[in-house]
C-alpha positions, 0 to 999 in steps of 0.5 A: 433477515435482521440487518445486523445478521446480514452484516455479520454474514457478509463479513464472515463470507468475505473473510472466508473467501479472502482466507481461501484465496490466500490459502490456494497458492500454498496448497498448490505449490506446497508439494511442487516447485513454483514455475519460473514465470511465477517466481519472476512475477513474485519478485516484480509485483511488490515493486509494481504495486508500490509504484502504482500506490505512489502514483495514486497518492501524488496524482492530484498534486501535479495539478494543484498549487505549487505549494501543494506540489512542493509539500507532496514532493518534500513528504515523498522525499522524507519517506524515501530518506527515512526508508533508506536510513532506517529500512523500517516501512512503518516508520517511513510511512508514518514519518512521511504522513506526519510531515505531510499533514503538518506541512499542509497545516503550516503552508496551506 
């Protein structure tokens, strides 16, 4: 099998599996109400995922230099501030990223 055909097949199979996995909950709960435990999980899971991502992003800064820790904490503050001010997720992430990258270039 040609390597390009193999790559295209792998991408198509991955896309199909992802699509089907996203479709299953809608197929199951389209006719009957969602159980209370699942509704609670649906409310809590996004915040938990964001918390894990934040911890993952700042995990190395704690053990780095003081300057890098301050740059990281300042950037996290910019993300939080922008989000509280504008309530625009993309703006918050982009703004924090730009501030972080600029501060790294300036101070490190």
